[in-house]
C-alpha positions in Angstrom: 105.6 115.2 32.7 106.7 111.3 32.5 105.1 109.1 35.6 105.8 105.6 37.2 104.0 103.8 39.9 105.1 103.1 43.3 106.6 99.8 43.7 104.9 99.1 47.4 101.3 100.7 46.6 101.2 101.0 43.1 100.2 104.9 43.4 101.1 107.1 40.3 104.5 109.1 41.1 106.9 111.3 39.6 109.2 109.5 37.0 112.4 110.0 39.1 111.3 108.2 42.3 110.9 104.4 43.0 108.6 104.9 46.0 106.1 107.2 47.2 106.3 109.8 50.0 103.5 107.7 51.9 105.5 104.5 51.9 108.9 106.2 52.1 107.3 107.7 55.6 105.8 104.6 56.5 109.1 102.6 55.9 110.8 105.3 58.0 108.3 105.0 60.8 109.0 101.3 61.1 112.8 101.6 61.1 112.9 104.3 64.0 110.2 101.9 66.1 112.8 99.1 65.5 115.9 101.4 66.4 114.4 102.7 69.5 113.8 98.9 70.5 117.1 98.0 69.9 118.5 101.1 72.0 116.1 100.3 74.8 117.1 96.4 75.1 121.1 97.7 74.9 120.2 100.2 77.5 118.4 97.7 79.9 121.3 95.5 79.5 123.9 98.2 80.6 122.0 98.9 83.3 121.8 95.4 84.5 125.3 94.6 84.0 126.0 98.1 86.2 123.7 97.1 88.8 125.1 93.7 88.8 128.7 94.7 89.6 127.3 97.4 92.2 125.7 94.5 94.3 129.3 92.4 94.7 
């Protein structure tokens, strides 16, 4: 069985993959946190606009 090394951590992996499962999981968790932050900011901005229009 051929093996490669992970581009991020250097761990030995199967030849047809470029990033090991551990690094892929960390990358996905990072992007989930970024996405959650963006959605929170957008929701806060929308709430602020709706509240401002109700006060007038």
